[in-house]
C-alpha positions in Angstrom: 29.0 90.0 -26.7 31.0 92.0 -29.3 30.0 93.1 -32.9 31.2 92.8 -35.7 30.7 94.5 -38.8 32.6 93.1 -42.7 32.1 93.3 -45.9 32.2 91.4 -48.0 33.1 91.5 -51.8 31.1 88.6 -53.8 31.4 88.3 -57.1 29.0 86.1 -59.6 27.8 84.7 -56.7 31.4 83.7 -54.4 32.5 85.6 -51.5 35.7 87.3 -53.0 36.9 88.6 -49.5 35.4 89.6 -46.5 36.8 92.8 -45.3 37.0 95.5 -41.6 36.4 98.3 -43.0 34.2 99.7 -46.5 37.2 101.9 -47.5 38.7 98.5 -48.5 36.6 97.2 -49.8 35.3 99.3 -52.6 38.8 99.0 -53.5 39.8 95.5 -53.8 36.0 95.7 -55.4 37.8 98.4 -57.9 40.7 96.4 -58.7 38.7 93.4 -59.6 36.5 95.2 -61.9 39.6 96.4 -63.2 40.8 92.9 -63.5 37.4 91.9 -65.1 38.8 95.1 -68.4 41.5 93.9 -68.4 41.6 90.4 -69.6 39.6 91.0 -73.0 42.7 93.2 -73.7 45.0 90.4 -72.9 43.4 88.0 -74.9 43.0 90.8 -77.3 47.3 89.9 -78.2 49.2 88.6 -80.5 50.5 86.4 -77.8 49.1 82.6 -77.1 48.5 83.8 -73.4 45.5 80.9 -72.1 43.0 81.9 -70.0 43.2 81.0 -67.1 47.4 83.0 -67.6 45.3 86.1 -68.6 43.4 85.8 -65.7 46.6 85.6 -63.6 48.7 89.2 -65.7 44.9 91.1 -65.6 45.2 90.2 -61.6 48.4 92.0 -61.4 48.7 94.1 -63.1 45.0 95.6 -61.4 47.1 94.9 -58.1 49.8 97.0 -59.2 47.5 99.8 -61.1 49.9 103.0 -59.9 53.2 101.4 -61.1 52.3 100.4 -64.3 50.3 103.6 -64.8 53.3 105.2 -64.5 55.9 102.5 -67.1 53.1 103.4 -69.2 54.2 107.4 -68.7 57.6 106.8 -69.8 58.5 107.1 -66.4 61.6 104.4 -64.8 60.9 102.1 -62.1 64.0 100.8 -60.4 62.2 98.0 -58.9 60.0 95.0 -59.6 56.6 96.3 -57.8 55.0 94.3 -54.5 52.0 93.3 -55.9 49.1 95.2 -52.7 46.6 93.6 -52.6 45.3 92.9 -49.1 45.1 90.5 -47.1 42.4 88.0 -46.3 40.3 88.6 -42.7 37.7 85.4 -43.3 37.5 84.7 -46.5 37.7 81.1 -49.1 38.3 81.8 -52.4 40.6 84.7 -53.7 
């Protein structure tokens, strides 16, 4: 019988993602924290963005934070970033 260690990221009682390493789970949890912090920032803009779109945009920005940071520092980005969201291991909702 094999023993499998899994790390589960849970937000507000909802299982978001399951990982096989603590490092990956912590990184995903930090990315969700960043997205949660970006949502009010996006909603405070003068743009008319509904809640669902603000959440999607915040998630996209958080999952591409390195590219976004470079852009904010004035560095040119040659190509569109690819979302670096981790692959789901064995979870329901993301």
